[in-house]
N, C-alpha and C positions, 0 to 999 in steps of 0.2 A: 339344363333347366329350360322348359318350354316358355316361349314368349307369350304373354297374354294375347288372346285372339284379337282383341280390339286394337292392339298396336299394329296389326298387320292389315288393317282395313284402310288402305289409301285409295282415294278415288281417282282412277285413271281415265276418267271420261275425256274424250277428245275435245269437247267444248271448253273444258277448263284449261287443258294444256295448250290448245291452239289459241284460245282467247288471251291467255296470259302472255304467251310468246308474241302474239301480234301486238298487244299493247306496249310491251317492252321494246320490241323491234321498231315500231313506229316512233316511239319516244326517242330512242337512241339515234335513229336516222334523222329525226327533226332537229335535235340539239347538236348533231354532228354535221354530216354531209349537207343536209338541206340548209342549215343555218349558214354554212360557209358559202354555198353556191349562190344563195340569194342575198347574202350580206344582211341577214336579219338581226344579228347582234355581234359585237366584237368578241365576246367570250361568254361562257356558261359558268354559272356559279356551281361549284362542286357540291355545296351543301344542298342546292335545289335538286340536283340529280340524285343524290343519296336519299333525300326525303321521298321523292317520287318513286324510286325503285323499292324503297322500304315499304311504302304504302301499298304498292302492287303486290309485293311479297307477302304482306300480312293478309291481304284478301285471298291470295293464292293459298296460303297456309290454312286459312279458315275453311276453304272449299275442298282442298286436296287431302289434308291430314285426317287422322282418325276422329278429329273433332266433328267432322261432318257425319260420319257413320254413327258415332255414339249419340250425337244430338238427334239424328233422324230415327233411331231405333230403340234407344234406351233412356236417355236422360234429358229432360226439359232444361235443366240448369246448364248443361253443356251447349245446348242449342242457343241459349241466351248469350253465352260467351261468343259464339259464332256470329250472332246478329249484331252484337256491339262492335266486333272487329269489322264487319262488312259495312255498317252504317255510319260509324263514327271514327274509329281509329284509322283505318286504311284511307278513306276519303280525305280526312284532314291532312294527312301527309302528302297525298297526291296533289291537293290544291296548293299547299305550301311549295311543292316541288315543280309547279308549272310556271314557266317564265311568261311574262306578259306579252313579249314579242311573238311567242308561239301561238297565242290565242288571237291576237289583234287582227291578222289577215282574215280570220274566219268571221269577223264582225263587220266587214266592209259593206255587206248588203244591209240596208237599213232595216229590213224586216227581221233579219236574224238578230241584229243589235237590239231592236225593240223587244223581241221575245226574250232575249237574254236579260235585258234590264228588268222585265216584269218578273221572271222566275227567280232572279237573284235579289229582288227587293226584299229586305229583311223580314217583313211580315209574311210574304209569300214563302220564302225559303224556310222560315221557321215552321210554318203551318204544314208545308208539304211533307217534311220528314216526320214530324210528330204524328200527323194524321195517318201517314202510311204505317207507322209502327203500331198505332192503336188498331187500325183496320186489320192488319195481318195477324194480330194476336187475338182477334175474336175467335172463340173456340171452333165454330163450324168451319171458318175459313182456314184456320191453323191446321185443323185435322185434314182438310183437303190438300194442303201443301205437302203433307207427309204421304198422302195416297197418290198424288198426281205429280210426276216429276216436272212436267211442263209448267204447272202452276208454281211449283217450288222454285224453278228457275226464274220465273217472272218475279216472284217475291224477292229473291236475292238481287236481281237487276235493279228493282226499285229501291232497295236499301242503298245500293252503291250510288245510283244516279242522284237520288234525293239527298244522300249524304254529301256528295260533291256540291250540290246546290246549297245545302245548309251551311257549309263552311265558307262559301264564297264571300258573303258580306264581311266576314272576319279577316280572311286572308287574301282577298282579291289582288291579283298581280297587275290589274289594269285600272289604275287610279283615275285615268281620264275618261274611260268609257264605262266601266262598271266599278265605281268607287267603293272602297271598303268603308266600313263604319269607323267613326272616330274611336279613340281609345275608350272614352266614356261610353259611347254607344255599344262598343263590343262588350264591355263589362256588363252592361244591362242585358244585352242579348244573351250572353252565356249564363248569366244569373237566372234569367227567365227560362232558358232552355232546360235547366235541370228540373223544373217543376212538373212538366208532363211525364217525364221518365220516372220521377218520384211517385206520381199518382198511379201510373201503370204498374210500377214495381211493387208499390205498397198493396195495390189491389190484388196482384198475383200472390203476394206473400201471405195475405190473410184470408184468401178465398180457399174453398175446398178444391181438390183436384178437378181441373176443368177439361183436360185434354185426354180423350179416350185412348189414343195410341200409347200414352205413357202409363195410364192406369193399368192397361193389360200387358205392358211390356215386362220381360224378365227383369228382375231386380239386379242392378249392378252396384257393387260396392256397398251393399246393404242399405241403400237409400230407398225408403218407401216413396210412393207416388206423392204423398202429401209433403214430405220433407224435401223431395226433389223440386217440387213447384215452389216451395218457400225459399229454397236456396236460389232458384232461378229468379224469383222476384227480387231478392236481395242483391243479386248480381246486377240486375237492371237498375236497381235503385242506388246502391252505394258506389260501386266503381265508376258508374257514369258520372255521378256528381263529383267524385274525386277528380275525374278527368277535367270536368269543367272548372273545378277549383284551381287545378294546376294551370289551365289556360288563362284563367282570370289573373292568377298570381303573376304569370309571365307577362301578360299585357300591362299589369299595374307597374311591374318593375321597368318595363320598356318606357312607360309614360314618365316615371320618375327620372330615368336616364335622359329622356328628351328634355324634361324641365331643367335638369342640371346643365345640359349642354346649352340651352337657351340662356340660362343664368350666367354661365361662363362667357358666352359670346357677348352678352350685354355688358358684363364687367370689363371685358377686353375692349369693347367699343368706347366705354366711358373713360378707361385709362388712356386710350389713343387720343380722345378729344382733349383730355387734360394735358397730355404731353404736347399736343399741337398748340394749345393755348399758351403753355409755358414757353415753348420755343418762339412763338410769335412775340412774346413780351420781352425777349432778350434783345437789347440794342445791338446793332451791327458794330463790329470793331473797325 
């Protein structure tokens, strides 16, 4: 039985392979030999390493696997899956997996710190990613990315970079220099984050086919151009908001746990005060 042709379309571009190997190699060197050499931290959290490598792996899969080929040549909906992996899923895991001590030396120059504070300010971080997504999905510019590989590469790079910036206010590992939002602030931030994606996804779902390369492309899996774009809009609309809901739920559970810990600590303190008072009231024998 012959394998479907699209399953053989893996992207062996040197830029993808070298770029991924370089990012992973630098990270492993930084959390290993470099950390020990300069005594940057006593230990590395395994969970952080796993999250970072998983995030890089997801971005690599989105660019290297047949997802890239199908999205470029046949289906808008598959291209939307790739965009979500590049802009939201992979960057979120990379920020979670980045230790604060690894970033702190880079912010010693006051101008770098100032720029970092500006671009990770929640209003700016929120606007950068969502504006970037809207701009690149304008039909004329979107069609250009499919015709020009350099422009397409720029699009993917902006998704990743602005995705990292977008998640920084929520998961910042540098509380003192680039503080993260409070739990309440993060809940509002993520709640609002779903709205632009809902607007863009809904617009694509109900609009007629907008992108010429997909209108003229050979039909794959029996999907018409209109159905393909509707599915792509729904993918941008529904899974993205589900991801935000999961994040909000996790943050809310963490907040409840912290409140419970504070309550337990206060109860323990009150019990200790009562015990001390009782002990002081006992006459010496």
